[in-house]
Backbone bond lengths (Angstrom), bond angles and torsions (degrees), N, CA, C in turn:
res aa  C-N    CA-C-N  psi(-1)  N-CA   C-N-CA  omega(-1)  CA-C   N-CA-C  phi
1 A - - - 1.452 - - 1.518 108.65 -
2 N 1.337 116.24 155.38 1.454 118.83 178.09 1.510 109.60 -146.43
3 A 1.285 116.70 153.88 1.458 122.97 178.87 1.505 107.35 -151.28
4 S 1.337 116.55 -175.85 1.453 120.18 -179.99 1.513 109.69 -60.50
5 S 1.335 116.89 148.15 1.459 121.12 -176.92 1.522 110.11 -64.85
6 S 1.320 114.96 143.07 1.462 121.01 -179.42 1.515 109.96 -99.10
7 S 1.308 116.02 149.90 1.454 121.24 178.64 1.513 108.71 -115.98
8 H 1.295 116.04 155.81 1.449 119.63 178.99 1.507 109.64 -149.39
9 T 1.296 115.19 155.79 1.455 120.26 177.54 1.510 109.18 -82.12
10 E 1.304 115.79 165.43 1.463 121.08 -179.04 1.523 109.29 -63.44
11 D 1.345 114.40 127.21 1.458 118.34 -179.26 1.510 110.10 -77.02
12 M 1.305 115.65 153.44 1.460 120.06 179.69 1.510 109.10 -140.09
13 E 1.297 116.12 140.91 1.445 121.94 178.48 1.529 108.56 -88.45
14 V 1.304 114.92 136.26 1.461 119.83 -178.37 1.506 109.44 -130.10
15 D 1.297 116.66 158.19 1.450 121.53 178.55 1.514 110.11 -65.53
16 G 1.347 115.96 137.37 1.460 120.41 -173.62 1.509 113.76 -59.94
17 V 1.311 117.95 -47.41 1.464 120.75 -177.05 1.513 110.82 -66.31
18 V 1.330 115.99 -46.38 1.464 120.07 179.49 1.522 110.17 -61.62
19 A 1.334 115.09 -42.23 1.463 119.05 -178.86 1.525 111.21 -63.12
20 Y 1.336 116.08 -42.46 1.462 119.20 -178.56 1.521 111.07 -62.77
21 N 1.342 115.59 -44.36 1.461 119.23 179.11 1.523 111.76 -65.33
22 A 1.329 115.29 -36.65 1.458 119.61 -178.36 1.520 111.08 -68.86
23 Q 1.337 117.24 -29.15 1.450 120.26 -177.22 1.534 111.70 -67.70
24 D 1.341 116.18 -35.42 1.469 120.40 -177.43 1.523 108.45 49.54
25 C 1.332 115.18 57.24 1.464 122.15 -167.34 1.527 113.52 -57.84
26 K 1.313 113.73 142.98 1.452 122.27 177.14 1.523 108.87 -112.69
27 S 1.298 115.29 174.29 1.458 121.01 175.87 1.519 108.56 -137.77
28 N 1.319 114.76 147.40 1.464 119.47 171.42 1.521 107.92 -143.03
29 G 1.309 117.32 -165.96 1.459 120.47 -175.73 1.512 113.93 -62.21
30 F 1.336 117.67 -16.85 1.461 121.27 -178.68 1.528 112.01 -94.12
31 S 1.334 117.05 -0.08 1.456 120.51 -175.05 1.523 113.15 -87.14
32 N 1.303 117.16 -10.63 1.460 119.18 179.56 1.523 109.98 -65.87
33 L 1.322 116.56 139.44 1.454 120.67 -179.90 1.526 108.61 -65.08
34 P 1.325 117.75 119.16 1.468 120.19 -176.61 1.516 111.80 -71.55
35 L 1.320 115.71 153.60 1.456 120.90 174.69 1.517 108.41 -73.66
36 H 1.331 115.81 127.38 1.461 119.19 -177.95 1.517 108.35 -81.85
37 Q 1.325 116.73 89.99 1.452 122.00 -173.83 1.524 112.69 -103.35
38 S 1.331 117.52 12.52 1.463 120.46 179.71 1.519 108.45 -149.15
39 N 1.329 116.16 -175.05 1.463 121.57 178.10 1.525 111.73 -90.46
40 S 1.312 117.26 13.51 1.459 120.78 -179.84 1.520 110.81 -64.97
41 L 1.338 115.25 149.46 1.462 121.12 175.60 1.523 108.58 -89.58
42 L 1.323 116.77 118.34 1.456 121.98 -179.81 1.523 109.45 -105.54
43 L 1.317 116.22 127.85 1.454 121.43 -178.66 1.526 110.29 -119.96
44 P 1.327 117.89 131.25 1.470 119.92 177.02 1.526 110.44 -76.07
45 C 1.300 116.11 131.48 1.462 120.52 178.04 1.526 108.80 -149.30
46 I 1.302 115.80 170.23 1.468 121.65 179.98 1.525 107.82 -119.69
47 I 1.319 116.21 120.26 1.459 122.58 179.43 1.522 108.77 -111.35
48 E 1.319 116.76 116.96 1.460 120.88 -178.78 1.529 111.29 48.84
49 K 1.357 115.28 46.02 1.464 123.64 177.55 1.530 113.65 68.95
50 V 1.330 117.03 14.38 1.462 120.97 177.34 1.524 108.66 -112.04
51 K 1.322 116.63 125.04 1.455 121.14 -179.69 1.531 110.15 -77.07
52 V 1.339 115.48 124.06 1.459 120.98 178.86 1.521 108.57 -141.75
53 C 1.320 116.63 172.52 1.456 123.15 170.60 1.526 108.10 -109.92
54 A 1.326 116.04 135.35 1.457 121.15 -178.67 1.525 109.60 -113.17
55 V 1.321 115.79 147.39 1.458 121.82 175.75 1.524 108.38 -87.77
56 L 1.333 116.85 130.18 1.457 121.13 174.43 1.520 108.62 -94.25
57 D 1.337 116.36 118.83 1.462 121.56 -177.42 1.528 108.93 -127.06
58 T 1.333 116.40 101.21 1.469 120.32 -179.52 1.520 112.48 -74.98
59 G 1.351 117.19 -6.68 1.459 120.21 178.11 1.518 112.58 -90.61
60 C 1.331 116.40 -2.67 1.470 120.83 179.78 1.520 108.42 -108.38
61 T 1.327 117.03 130.81 1.464 120.55 -175.99 1.519 112.75 -84.16
62 F 1.325 118.59 -6.55 1.457 120.92 179.42 1.525 109.72 -136.52
63 S 1.321 116.18 162.50 1.463 121.46 -178.74 1.527 110.17 -98.14
64 I 1.331 115.95 149.94 1.467 121.24 -168.99 1.523 110.62 -128.86
65 C 1.316 114.97 144.69 1.471 122.89 170.56 1.525 107.59 -124.80
66 S 1.306 116.77 133.27 1.464 119.11 -179.89 1.530 110.11 -70.47
67 P 1.331 118.50 145.66 1.473 120.76 179.71 1.522 113.21 -56.93
68 A 1.332 116.53 -39.97 1.470 119.87 -178.05 1.518 110.65 -64.03
69 F 1.323 117.40 -41.07 1.462 120.24 -179.81 1.526 110.75 -68.50
70 A 1.319 115.86 -39.31 1.466 119.53 178.10 1.524 110.74 -61.20
71 R 1.329 116.39 -41.14 1.465 119.88 179.21 1.522 110.69 -66.86
72 S 1.337 117.14 -37.89 1.466 119.51 -179.84 1.522 111.47 -65.65
73 L 1.328 116.91 -26.91 1.462 120.93 178.12 1.526 112.22 -84.70
74 G 1.338 115.56 -13.55 1.460 119.39 -174.45 1.526 111.19 71.17
75 A 1.334 116.43 26.64 1.463 121.04 -177.53 1.526 110.57 -73.51
76 K 1.326 115.81 145.29 1.456 121.00 177.52 1.524 109.07 -79.16
77 I 1.347 115.64 123.82 1.461 121.26 179.17 1.523 108.92 -103.81
78 T 1.311 115.77 122.95 1.465 121.09 178.85 1.519 108.94 -93.52
79 P 1.348 118.56 113.71 1.464 120.30 -179.38 1.528 110.91 -63.99
80 V 1.330 116.31 148.57 1.459 121.14 179.49 1.522 108.69 -151.69
81 D 1.321 116.03 144.64 1.462 121.03 177.80 1.524 110.22 -87.82
82 G 1.318 115.57 164.31 1.453 120.65 177.04 1.512 111.57 124.49
83 I 1.312 115.13 177.37 1.458 120.58 179.65 1.527 109.32 -127.94
84 I 1.310 115.38 158.89 1.457 122.92 176.49 1.517 108.62 -113.64
85 Q 1.314 116.63 125.79 1.460 121.06 177.17 1.515 109.01 -83.77
86 L 1.321 116.43 119.03 1.453 121.16 179.47 1.523 110.45 -88.86
87 G 1.328 116.98 -171.15 1.454 120.65 -173.18 1.514 114.30 -60.83
88 H 1.313 118.53 -42.86 1.467 121.72 -179.36 1.516 109.62 -81.10
89 T 1.317 116.98 144.16 1.471 121.13 -176.95 1.516 112.35 -60.84
90 N 1.331 117.61 -29.13 1.464 120.75 -178.34 1.528 112.49 -98.70
91 S 1.327 116.42 10.31 1.459 119.77 -176.57 1.526 110.27 -110.63
92 T 1.321 115.79 117.12 1.466 121.51 177.52 1.520 109.21 -133.38
93 Q 1.327 116.09 164.45 1.457 121.78 -179.81 1.523 108.65 -142.37
94 S 1.302 117.06 132.72 1.459 120.20 177.24 1.526 109.77 -67.83
95 R 1.319 115.44 139.66 1.452 119.82 -180.00 1.533 110.87 -74.02
96 I 1.317 116.15 143.21 1.463 122.17 176.06 1.519 110.10 -95.83
97 G 1.307 116.24 -47.79 1.456 121.68 -179.15 1.517 109.90 160.28
98 Y 1.318 115.51 -165.04 1.461 120.14 179.81 1.526 109.12 -142.63
99 T 1.320 115.21 164.23 1.462 120.65 179.13 1.522 109.51 -144.81
100 H 1.324 115.68 154.35 1.462 121.28 177.68 1.530 108.57 -101.11
101 L 1.315 116.20 126.15 1.461 120.87 -178.30 1.527 110.25 -130.44
102 N 1.324 115.36 147.89 1.462 121.15 173.41 1.525 108.52 -88.74
103 I 1.330 115.48 130.90 1.456 120.35 -179.70 1.530 109.38 -126.55
104 F 1.330 115.53 137.88 1.455 122.31 177.19 1.516 107.74 -120.49
105 Y 1.355 115.99 123.78 1.468 120.81 -178.29 1.523 109.33 -151.51
106 N 1.311 117.05 129.04 1.464 122.25 174.08 1.529 112.19 53.39
107 K 1.318 116.41 46.72 1.464 123.72 179.56 1.529 113.07 65.81
108 I 1.305 117.42 18.45 1.468 122.05 177.42 1.519 108.48 -119.48
109 Q 1.307 116.92 132.41 1.457 121.88 179.83 1.517 109.19 -124.98
110 I 1.331 116.71 124.92 1.464 121.71 -179.44 1.530 109.25 -140.69
111 S 1.308 114.72 165.67 1.464 121.93 170.23 1.517 106.96 -108.33
112 F 1.323 117.41 129.95 1.466 120.23 -173.36 1.525 110.69 -137.84
113 T 1.323 115.05 156.90 1.461 121.88 179.57 1.521 110.07 -94.83
114 F 1.319 117.11 123.19 1.457 122.71 -179.97 1.525 110.34 -112.90
115 E 1.320 115.61 137.29 1.459 121.77 173.67 1.527 108.74 -75.37
116 I 1.309 117.10 136.19 1.466 121.41 176.71 1.523 108.05 -87.66
117 L 1.323 115.98 116.53 1.459 119.96 -175.34 1.520 109.62 -159.51
118 D 1.332 116.32 137.48 1.457 120.93 171.80 1.516 108.15 -79.85
119 F 1.321 117.17 107.53 1.462 120.12 -178.61 1.519 109.61 -111.46
120 L 1.324 115.56 152.03 1.456 121.25 -177.90 1.514 109.72 -76.99
121 S 1.305 116.99 122.92 1.458 121.97 176.99 1.512 108.54 -142.51
122 S 1.343 115.17 112.53 1.456 118.56 179.86 1.520 111.43 -69.83
123 N 1.361 115.82 -8.69 1.464 119.80 179.76 1.532 112.30 -100.47
124 N 1.324 116.63 0.73 1.466 121.81 -178.96 1.525 112.68 59.22
125 A 1.311 116.65 33.10 1.464 120.73 176.52 1.525 108.55 -80.76
126 P 1.354 118.34 133.59 1.465 120.51 -174.85 1.533 114.28 -86.84
127 I 1.339 117.03 -8.51 1.462 121.68 -176.38 1.519 109.40 -126.00
128 L 1.332 116.49 139.03 1.457 122.42 173.56 1.520 108.13 -121.55
129 L 1.325 116.44 125.70 1.464 122.22 178.49 1.523 108.99 -97.77
130 G 1.333 115.60 117.62 1.455 120.61 -179.07 1.523 112.54 -99.78
131 L 1.335 115.22 -171.93 1.459 120.65 -178.36 1.520 112.77 -61.72
132 D 1.344 117.31 -30.49 1.465 119.61 -173.81 1.521 112.95 -66.63
133 I 1.328 118.00 -30.11 1.463 120.40 -175.67 1.528 112.60 -95.43
134 M 1.324 117.65 -15.14 1.464 121.10 -173.76 1.530 113.42 -57.44
135 P 1.341 120.72 -47.80 1.474 119.27 -179.87 1.522 112.75 -60.93
136 S 1.343 116.98 -34.64 1.464 120.23 -178.56 1.519 112.51 -69.14
137 L 1.332 116.57 -23.52 1.466 121.22 -179.70 1.528 111.47 -104.60
138 N 1.327 116.90 11.67 1.473 122.20 -179.76 1.527 112.09 59.29
139 I 1.331 116.13 35.06 1.464 121.43 174.30 1.521 106.80 -100.98
140 G 1.321 117.56 125.71 1.460 119.95 -175.50 1.513 112.91 -128.82
141 I 1.334 114.87 168.24 1.461 123.39 174.91 1.519 106.63 -118.14
142 T 1.318 117.90 127.38 1.459 120.89 -176.97 1.526 110.98 -109.20
143 G 1.329 115.19 168.37 1.466 120.80 176.20 1.509 114.60 79.52
144 L 1.334 119.15 17.44 1.456 121.47 -179.29 1.521 110.23 -87.00
145 I 1.330 116.88 140.15 1.462 121.56 176.37 1.514 109.07 -123.17
146 S 1.344 116.27 164.43 1.468 120.86 -176.62 1.518 112.54 -116.10
147 S 1.340 119.15 3.84 1.463 121.50 176.22 1.515 108.56 -145.24
148 W 1.341 116.54 170.29 1.454 120.54 -171.54 1.526 113.47 -83.10
149 F 1.325 118.15 -36.73 1.466 120.19 -171.31 1.521 114.23 -120.81
150 E 1.315 119.07 -16.71 1.446 121.25 -178.66 1.529 110.23 -92.41
151 Y 1.328 114.07 144.89 1.463 118.65 177.48 1.522 108.62 -81.17
152 T 1.321 115.59 119.56 1.466 119.96 -178.54 1.523 110.54 -126.32
153 G 1.318 115.89 33.96 1.451 119.72 -179.11 1.520 111.56 -70.46
154 P 1.316 116.68 174.88 1.471 120.13 -178.38 1.519 111.40 -65.58
155 A 1.321 116.18 139.53 1.460 121.74 178.77 1.522 109.82 -89.62
156 L 1.328 115.14 145.64 1.454 119.07 177.37 1.523 109.73 -67.43
157 P 1.307 117.89 133.64 1.468 119.56 -179.78 1.525 110.64 -66.65
158 S 1.305 115.70 143.83 1.456 120.14 178.17 1.524 109.79 -71.06
159 P 1.338 116.95 133.91 1.469 118.66 178.58 1.521 112.14 -73.29
160 I 1.338 117.03 -7.50 1.460 121.15 179.29 1.524 109.16 -101.79
161 D 1.294 116.94 121.96 1.459 121.68 178.44 1.528 108.21 -83.53
162 T 1.340 115.93 99.31 1.468 119.93 -176.59 1.522 112.49 -72.20
163 N 1.312 116.97 -15.36 1.466 119.47 -179.47 1.527 112.13 -88.60
164 K 1.330 116.27 -12.57 1.454 119.26 -176.43 1.519 111.66 -71.79
165 H 1.343 115.91 -38.83 1.455 120.47 -179.42 1.525 109.58 -128.87
166 V 1.296 116.78 136.22 1.459 122.36 176.69 1.526 107.69 -101.83
167 P 1.357 118.67 118.39 1.459 120.54 -178.71 1.522 112.09 -54.05
168 N 1.339 115.05 135.49 1.469 122.90 178.48 1.524 113.14 65.39
169 S 1.305 117.09 9.40 1.463 119.26 179.31 1.523 112.05 -125.81
170 D 1.330 116.00 2.56 1.457 120.96 177.96 1.523 109.29 -114.37
171 S 1.290 116.07 59.89 1.458 120.92 -175.04 1.522 111.20 -73.27
172 Y 1.322 114.30 152.23 1.462 120.11 176.49 1.528 108.28 -81.37
173 G 1.303 116.78 134.66 1.459 120.58 179.30 1.519 112.07 90.39
174 T 1.319 115.52 -178.37 1.465 121.12 -178.75 1.525 110.33 -82.64
175 A 1.334 115.90 168.11 1.460 120.63 -179.58 1.528 110.93 -62.98
176 S 1.314 117.17 -39.42 1.466 120.11 -179.79 1.524 110.93 -66.90
177 E 1.337 117.60 -36.48 1.460 120.68 177.87 1.523 111.29 -67.22
178 C 1.332 116.41 -37.40 1.465 120.22 179.24 1.528 111.28 -65.58
179 K 1.323 116.86 -37.67 1.461 120.13 179.00 1.519 112.04 -62.55
180 L 1.320 117.90 -29.53 1.463 121.62 178.92 1.530 111.75 -78.16
181 V 1.332 117.04 -29.02 1.459 121.14 -174.14 1.529 112.55 -87.81
182 Y 1.326 117.44 -42.44 1.460 120.70 -171.57 1.531 115.33 -63.88
183 P 1.333 120.51 -47.97 1.476 119.77 -175.36 1.525 114.46 -53.84
184 P 1.329 120.91 -44.62 1.472 119.80 -178.68 1.525 113.90 -64.54
185 I 1.344 118.19 -28.79 1.463 119.83 -175.82 1.523 113.10 -104.67
186 Q 1.340 118.15 -4.57 1.458 120.66 -176.22 1.522 111.78 -59.81
187 T 1.366 116.89 -43.07 1.460 120.42 179.79 1.525 111.32 -62.45
188 L 1.329 116.65 -40.80 1.464 120.65 178.98 1.531 111.26 -65.43
189 L 1.318 116.13 -38.08 1.467 119.75 178.48 1.519 111.23 -64.36
190 E 1.325 116.82 -40.89 1.461 120.64 179.61 1.525 110.78 -66.81
191 E 1.351 117.36 -42.22 1.455 120.37 178.33 1.530 111.27 -63.46
192 N 1.299 116.04 -38.94 1.460 120.19 178.95 1.528 111.57 -66.79
193 A 1.344 116.69 -37.88 1.463 120.59 -179.84 1.521 111.79 -68.49
194 N 1.341 117.11 -24.18 1.473 120.92 -177.84 1.525 112.85 -89.43
195 I 1.314 118.53 0.79 1.464 120.63 178.73 1.524 110.34 -70.22
196 D 1.332 116.42 129.93 1.460 121.41 176.69 1.521 107.90 -82.76
197 V 1.296 116.12 98.91 1.459 120.95 -174.14 1.520 111.69 -62.97
198 A 1.346 116.65 -32.25 1.467 119.99 -175.61 1.519 112.71 -67.49
199 T 1.332 118.38 -27.42 1.476 120.84 -175.76 1.522 112.96 -119.41
200 T 1.326 117.45 0.90 1.459 120.66 -177.41 1.523 109.80 -111.39
201 Y 1.316 116.28 135.51 1.446 121.19 179.53 1.526 109.70 -119.23
202 F 1.295 116.23 145.16 1.455 120.10 177.70 1.528 108.93 -70.85
203 N 1.312 115.42 133.69 1.468 118.84 179.24 1.519 112.46 -95.26
204 L 1.308 116.77 10.04 1.460 120.22 177.07 1.527 109.11 -91.06
205 E 1.307 115.04 129.26 1.463 119.31 -176.77 1.523 112.14 -61.53
206 V 1.338 116.34 -33.33 1.466 119.06 -178.33 1.522 111.98 -72.64
207 A 1.343 117.32 -10.66 1.458 120.22 -179.39 1.516 111.93 -82.79
208 I 1.337 116.72 -10.65 1.458 120.88 -179.95 1.524 108.65 -103.62
209 V 1.323 115.27 124.41 1.459 121.19 -176.90 1.526 109.03 -116.26
210 Y 1.313 116.42 127.17 1.451 121.65 177.06 1.525 109.02 -108.12
211 L 1.318 115.64 135.08 1.452 121.46 177.07 1.524 107.85 -107.14
212 E 1.298 116.80 108.23 1.457 121.24 -179.54 1.530 109.94 -79.79
213 T 1.297 115.59 132.76 1.461 121.04 179.84 1.519 109.42 -115.37
214 I 1.299 115.51 152.67 1.458 121.95 179.06 1.522 108.64 -90.06
215 P 1.327 117.53 127.30 1.476 119.65 179.12 1.530 111.55 -53.84
216 G 1.314 115.21 133.89 1.456 120.66 178.90 1.503 114.72 81.36
217 K 1.340 116.71 -0.83 1.461 121.10 178.68 1.524 109.62 -112.77
218 I 1.310 115.35 153.66 1.465 121.01 177.45 1.518 109.82 -122.32
219 A 1.312 114.67 162.19 1.472 120.76 176.71 1.523 107.16 -126.92
220 Y 1.307 114.91 101.47 1.466 119.74 -176.11 1.518 109.38 -130.14
221 R 1.318 116.02 128.67 1.465 121.33 174.36 1.523 108.24 -126.55
222 K 1.300 115.79 133.58 1.462 121.01 -178.22 1.526 110.77 -59.29
223 P 1.345 117.73 134.04 1.479 120.26 -179.46 1.522 111.52 -60.38
224 Y 1.323 115.08 146.41 1.461 120.05 173.96 1.527 109.07 -76.26
225 P 1.321 117.78 147.08 1.482 119.17 174.34 1.527 109.46 -63.87
226 I 1.319 116.56 129.74 1.465 121.58 179.11 1.526 108.38 -109.50
227 P 1.334 118.34 123.93 1.472 120.44 179.85 1.528 111.50 -56.85
228 I 1.320 115.76 144.91 1.467 120.41 178.88 1.518 110.65 -58.61
229 A 1.335 116.54 -32.77 1.464 120.05 -179.24 1.529 111.61 -63.21
230 Y 1.349 117.80 -20.53 1.465 121.42 179.82 1.533 112.58 -88.48
231 K 1.327 117.98 -10.10 1.461 121.35 -168.79 1.523 112.97 -54.29
232 D 1.326 117.44 -52.99 1.466 120.52 -177.08 1.528 111.13 -61.52
233 T 1.331 116.96 -39.65 1.467 121.16 -179.45 1.527 110.90 -65.88
234 V 1.349 117.00 -42.10 1.461 120.96 179.74 1.520 111.17 -65.13
235 L 1.336 117.43 -45.80 1.466 120.95 179.08 1.528 111.23 -61.94
236 K 1.323 117.08 -38.25 1.466 120.94 177.86 1.520 110.66 -64.21
237 Q 1.332 116.84 -41.37 1.464 120.51 -179.89 1.522 111.28 -66.97
238 I 1.331 117.53 -41.37 1.469 121.13 178.08 1.520 110.67 -61.69
239 E 1.334 116.79 -41.02 1.459 120.69 178.61 1.525 110.54 -64.05
240 T 1.326 117.31 -37.75 1.472 120.90 177.46 1.517 110.61 -64.14
241 W 1.334 117.77 -42.59 1.464 121.22 177.98 1.531 110.88 -61.38
242 K 1.327 116.13 -40.84 1.460 119.36 180.00 1.529 110.79 -65.20
243 N 1.331 117.11 -43.90 1.469 120.58 -179.29 1.524 111.41 -65.98
244 D 1.328 116.70 -34.08 1.469 120.62 -179.87 1.530 112.19 -87.48
245 R 1.336 116.30 2.78 1.466 122.53 179.92 1.534 111.98 59.99
246 V 1.286 114.91 26.53 1.456 119.29 174.01 1.527 109.88 -75.85
247 S 1.311 116.03 -32.35 1.457 121.03 178.73 1.516 108.77 -136.84
248 E 1.297 116.55 164.18 1.460 121.87 178.28 1.517 108.52 -143.34
249 L 1.330 115.30 159.46 1.453 120.27 -179.52 1.519 109.95 -68.56
250 S 1.311 115.69 143.22 1.458 121.03 178.45 1.519 109.58 -118.67
251 L 1.322 114.92 164.64 1.451 119.62 176.31 1.525 109.44 -67.59
252 S 1.302 115.87 141.76 1.461 119.09 179.12 1.519 110.56 -73.89
253 H 1.321 115.88 153.27 1.467 122.99 177.32 1.532 111.49 58.32
254 N 1.319 116.18 41.73 1.463 118.19 178.49 1.528 112.57 -90.96
255 G 1.312 117.37 -0.05 1.457 120.42 175.90 1.508 114.74 92.45
256 Y 1.342 116.96 -9.82 1.456 119.51 -178.31 1.532 109.27 -113.07
257 N 1.301 115.37 133.67 1.462 118.95 178.38 1.524 109.50 -156.51
258 H 1.321 115.39 135.95 1.463 120.77 174.96 1.526 107.61 -129.23
259 P 1.323 118.36 123.06 1.469 120.63 -173.11 1.512 113.25 -70.33
260 L 1.322 115.55 151.35 1.457 122.20 172.75 1.521 109.51 -82.73
261 L 1.297 116.62 139.59 1.469 121.86 176.55 1.514 108.17 -119.60
262 C 1.319 117.37 115.48 1.464 122.16 -177.50 1.537 109.04 -92.93
263 V 1.320 115.38 128.97 1.462 121.55 179.57 1.509 108.59 -128.94
264 A 1.337 117.41 124.98 1.459 120.94 178.86 1.518 109.51 -68.41
265 K 1.323 116.99 139.95 1.458 121.20 179.21 1.507 109.01 -154.84
266 K 1.330 116.41 173.24 1.451 121.29 175.77 1.518 109.72 -65.41
267 E 1.334 116.18 147.80 1.454 118.92 175.49 1.517 109.75 -81.17
């Protein structure tokens, strides 16, 4: 079904206790808990300070308020012309109008436009929440894909905020201080970057570290859990170590293991 687009004010999250007290909830004939006589999804919400249960219908593109409930609230109904296309191709309904109502759900309070329509509800729920209001109330549908054979599910967010720091642009100190520091060391930085790590060895004795082991003893520490979001970065780093001959493959189950520790940093 479709109708004129609905507008809503910016939603805001509020503290649950404060929100409940602020609502000063009322009850009327629609506040009784309906008998769940179908597979409909019933959600508790507060409409204009009246506690009711609403039907969640993801097949409806707009949200609905029953005329009787609107009248019980004393809500202003704005008449409008047009028709509503229902589920069957030959089934239509003349529009009555729309009304603006305040709704409180899951610590979110917004003002939203509801279509006035007598809708079938075996649960006697006076409100129907359609697709248009779901994002505003943080109600979502998961498991959706956009192609037939490719996996297009949600990607795990990167634990590294790449927007927080810009490489080579987040210098320590002021710009004038950086200009004094960089020129003297720039040549050294370039020479260091041109070192072929794979074929060059440090000639400083302190650069070589030996780990003495006790015969018949092993040194094994259980690996730390590594987030899936780090997987590609870790594999890339291991490949770099192998190419630079910093590390080499070892026999499996040799009794020695040292866990990797991943730390987010600037690139």
